[in-house]
ZAVO-133865 format. One line per field, with one value per atom (N, C-alpha, C, CB): y, z, x. Coordinates in Angstrom, 2 decimals. Atoms other than C-alpha are relative to their C-alpha. Glycine has a CB too. Example, Ala and Ser with C-alpha at 12.3 -4.5 7.8 and 13.67 -1.06 7.14 Angstrom:
<pts>
yy: (-1.19|-4.50|1.20|0.03|-1.19|-1.06|1.09|0.46)
zz: (0.00|7.80|0.00|1.25|-0.06|7.14|0.73|-1.42)
xx: (0.89|12.30|0.90|-0.99|-0.82|13.67|-0.77|0.41)
</pts>
This chain:
<pts>
yy: (-0.40|-22.59|-0.67|0.11|0.44|-23.29|-0.18|0.93|0.14|-24.57|1.16|-0.80|-1.20|-21.14|0.57|1.16|-0.67|-19.77|-0.96|0.25|0.75|-22.59|0.02|-1.38|-0.18|-22.12|1.49|-0.41|-1.39|-18.50|-0.24|1.50|0.38|-19.23|-0.69|-1.38|0.56|-21.55|0.77|-1.36|-0.89|-19.07|0.91|0.71|-0.97|-16.59|-0.41|0.12|0.56|-18.94|-0.10|-1.42|0.01|-19.62|1.12|-0.35|-1.34|-16.18|0.46|0.99|-0.40|-15.42|-0.87|0.13|1.04|-18.60|0.66|-1.20|-0.73|-16.91|1.20|0.63|-1.61|-13.43|-0.66|1.59|0.61|-15.06|-0.59|-1.21|0.82|-17.04|1.34|-1.61|-1.16|-13.90|0.97|0.75|-0.55|-11.95|-0.44|-0.01|0.93|-14.43|0.17|-1.76|-0.02|-14.27|1.05|-0.30|-1.58|-10.24|-0.25|1.39|0.03|-10.82|-0.49|-0.97|0.53|-13.21|0.69|-0.93|-0.72|-11.27|1.54|0.24|-0.99|-8.11|-0.57|0.96|0.57|-10.10|-0.36|-1.21|0.32|-11.49|1.69|-0.99|-1.53|-7.48|0.69|1.07|-0.67|-6.19|-0.65|-0.30|0.92|-9.05|0.69|-1.93|-0.14|-8.17|1.68|0.17|-1.25|-4.65|0.33|0.71|0.04|-5.74|0.03|0.75|0.01|-5.61|-1.25|0.92|1.34|-8.49|-0.03|0.04|-0.14|-7.25|0.88|0.41|-1.15|-4.83|1.26|-0.49|-0.95|-3.15|0.60|-0.52|-0.73|-2.66|0.87|-0.65|-0.88|-1.20|1.34|-0.59|-0.81|1.02|1.10|-0.98|-1.20|2.48|0.53|-0.48|-0.56|2.73|1.11|-1.03|-0.90|4.90|1.12|-0.55|-1.44|7.08|0.84|-0.34|-0.89|7.69|0.90|-0.82|-0.41|8.51|1.29|-0.86|-1.23|10.82|1.23|-0.44|-0.80|12.46|0.70|-1.09|-0.44|13.08|1.05|-1.28|-1.14|14.84|0.91|-0.60|-0.97|17.04|0.69|-0.43|-0.49|17.83|1.08|-1.33|-0.53|18.71|1.13|-0.84|-1.20|20.76|1.13|-0.49|-0.93|22.92|0.47|-0.66|-0.64|23.50|0.87|-1.10|-0.97|24.48|1.11|-1.03|-0.96|26.67|1.37|-0.51|-1.06|28.37|0.93|-1.15|-0.33|28.77|1.23|-1.49|-0.85|30.27|1.47|-0.75|-1.55|32.96|0.86|-0.67|-1.30|34.39|0.30|-0.63|-0.65|34.41|1.30|-1.04|-0.91|36.46|0.98|-0.41|-0.91|38.41|1.10|-0.70|-0.85|39.49|0.85|-1.00|-0.84|40.28|1.04|-0.85|-0.83|42.32|1.25|-0.58|-1.19|44.17|0.78|-0.54|-0.90|45.08|1.37|-0.69)
zz: (0.29|137.73|-0.88|1.04|0.74|135.18|0.86|-1.26|-0.71|135.70|0.36|-0.71|-0.36|135.30|1.26|-1.20|-1.22|138.02|1.32|-0.33|-0.97|140.04|0.69|-0.65|-0.19|140.08|0.37|-1.34|-0.71|140.68|1.27|-0.65|-1.63|143.85|0.69|-0.07|-0.99|144.95|0.36|-0.47|-0.28|144.47|1.16|-1.04|-0.85|146.10|1.90|-0.61|-1.19|149.06|0.75|-0.25|-0.42|149.32|0.47|-0.88|-0.61|149.51|0.98|-0.64|-1.25|151.97|1.67|-0.32|-0.79|154.06|0.67|-0.88|0.00|153.42|1.08|-1.54|-0.66|154.79|1.56|-1.11|-1.35|157.93|0.86|-0.29|-0.71|158.87|0.20|-0.94|-0.33|158.43|1.02|-1.00|-0.75|160.39|1.66|-0.61|-0.96|162.82|0.74|-0.83|-0.72|163.40|0.39|-0.77|-0.61|163.54|1.44|-0.87|-1.12|166.38|1.20|-0.27|-0.80|168.19|0.72|-0.72|-0.35|167.83|0.88|-1.48|-1.14|169.30|1.33|-0.48|-1.24|172.07|0.80|-0.22|-0.82|172.98|0.44|-1.41|-0.38|172.69|1.32|-1.20|-1.40|175.20|1.11|0.04|-1.33|177.90|0.33|-0.35|-0.30|177.25|1.00|-2.05|-0.81|178.29|1.18|-0.64|-1.01|180.94|0.19|0.52|-0.01|179.64|-0.35|-0.72|0.20|179.62|-1.44|1.09|1.57|176.67|-0.63|0.15|0.68|174.25|0.67|-1.45|-0.64|176.17|1.37|0.18|-1.17|179.07|-0.18|0.56|1.13|176.50|-0.05|-1.35|0.38|175.44|1.45|-0.60|-0.95|178.88|0.58|1.29|-0.37|179.63|-0.80|-0.02|0.93|176.68|0.22|-0.96|-0.59|177.79|0.93|0.66|-1.20|180.87|-0.34|1.05|0.68|179.27|-0.60|-0.84|0.92|176.72|0.88|-1.03|-1.15|179.84|0.57|1.29|-0.71|181.68|-1.25|0.75|1.04|178.72|-0.35|-1.48|-0.19|178.28|1.14|-0.12|-1.25|181.66|0.26|0.99|-0.08|181.63|-0.93|-0.03|1.16|178.09|0.57|-1.31|-0.71|180.05|1.13|0.48|-0.93|182.86|-0.59|0.90|0.97|180.48|-1.10|-0.95|0.51|178.62|1.00|-0.67|-1.23|181.87|0.51|1.60|-0.36|182.74|-1.18|-0.03|1.11|179.53|-0.23|-1.12|0.42|179.31|1.61|0.27|-1.26|183.21|-0.53|2.00|0.14|182.01|-0.88|-0.75|0.82|178.86|0.81|-1.16|-0.42|181.06|0.75|0.95|-0.96|183.48|-0.90|1.04|0.89|180.41|-0.56|-1.21|0.57|178.82|0.94|-0.59|-1.07|182.27|0.39|1.32|0.14|182.32|-0.99|0.00)
xx: (-1.28|180.30|0.97|0.53|-0.67|182.75|1.71|-0.25|-1.26|186.13|0.87|0.75|-0.90|188.02|-0.62|0.10|0.67|185.63|0.18|-1.67|-0.25|186.06|1.87|-0.56|-1.45|190.21|0.17|0.86|-0.47|189.81|-0.54|-0.56|0.83|187.50|1.27|-1.65|-0.85|190.07|1.41|0.29|-1.02|192.80|-0.05|0.15|0.53|190.96|0.10|-1.64|0.09|190.39|1.60|-0.73|-1.34|194.18|0.40|0.82|-0.57|194.88|-0.37|-0.07|0.37|192.57|0.27|-1.36|-0.72|194.03|1.15|0.50|-1.38|197.40|0.02|0.32|-0.05|196.45|-0.68|-1.32|0.41|194.38|1.25|-1.07|-0.82|197.38|1.24|0.44|-0.98|199.59|-0.12|0.13|0.57|197.31|0.00|-1.04|0.23|196.87|1.86|-0.64|-1.60|201.15|0.26|1.19|-0.22|200.97|-0.51|-1.02|0.85|198.28|0.94|-1.27|-0.92|200.54|1.38|0.31|-1.09|203.64|-0.53|0.85|0.32|201.84|-0.50|-1.06|0.12|200.53|1.43|-0.83|-1.55|204.19|0.60|1.46|-0.59|205.17|-0.55|-0.40|0.96|202.43|0.50|-1.78|-0.37|203.34|1.44|0.13|-1.72|206.95|0.01|1.19|0.21|205.70|-0.67|-0.45|0.65|203.96|-1.49|0.45|1.27|200.43|-0.76|-0.31|1.00|197.68|-0.57|-1.39|1.31|195.42|0.35|-1.69|0.07|195.37|-1.12|-0.36|0.65|192.85|0.58|-1.21|-0.99|195.42|0.71|0.86|-0.60|197.40|-0.52|-0.25|0.89|194.94|-0.36|-1.25|0.40|193.96|1.36|-1.08|-1.33|197.75|0.60|0.94|0.18|197.93|-0.79|-0.39|1.06|195.00|0.36|-1.29|-0.64|196.61|1.00|0.64|-0.98|199.60|-0.16|0.28|0.41|198.09|-0.47|-1.26|0.74|195.78|1.38|-0.97|-0.88|199.10|0.80|0.81|-0.83|201.03|-0.96|0.68|0.90|197.88|0.03|-1.09|0.03|198.11|1.40|-0.06|-0.97|201.54|0.21|0.78|0.23|201.42|-0.72|-0.89|0.90|198.72|0.81|-1.36|-0.82|200.87|1.30|0.46|-1.09|203.89|-0.53|0.91|0.39|201.50|-0.26|-1.04|0.37|200.45|1.58|-0.72|-1.34|204.07|0.43|1.02|-0.36|204.80|-0.62|-0.30|1.35|201.79|0.77|-2.86|-0.51|203.32|1.44|0.13|-1.31|206.87|-0.37|1.17|0.15|205.59|-0.69|-0.61|0.81|203.06|1.12|-1.19|-0.94|205.98|0.97|0.94|-1.02|208.32|-0.81|0.75|0.51|205.88|-0.27|-1.00|0.21|205.33|1.20|-0.56|-0.86|208.77|0.46|0.64)
</pts>
């Protein structure tokens, strides 16, 4: 490698180091936020979100059923 290539490589390594530090900071911030919300890990938060999503889908199903019943009753009039 010539000097220019080495300097370019050094710059890319420094950029990667900065990116890694930034991502580490974001991960720390995310974990702190999750802990404030009562979750011990990202997996625990994912499970809670899955339960919430399932609950929302269930309630949407109930709502759609109720709407259909009202529509059927209205059409029968």
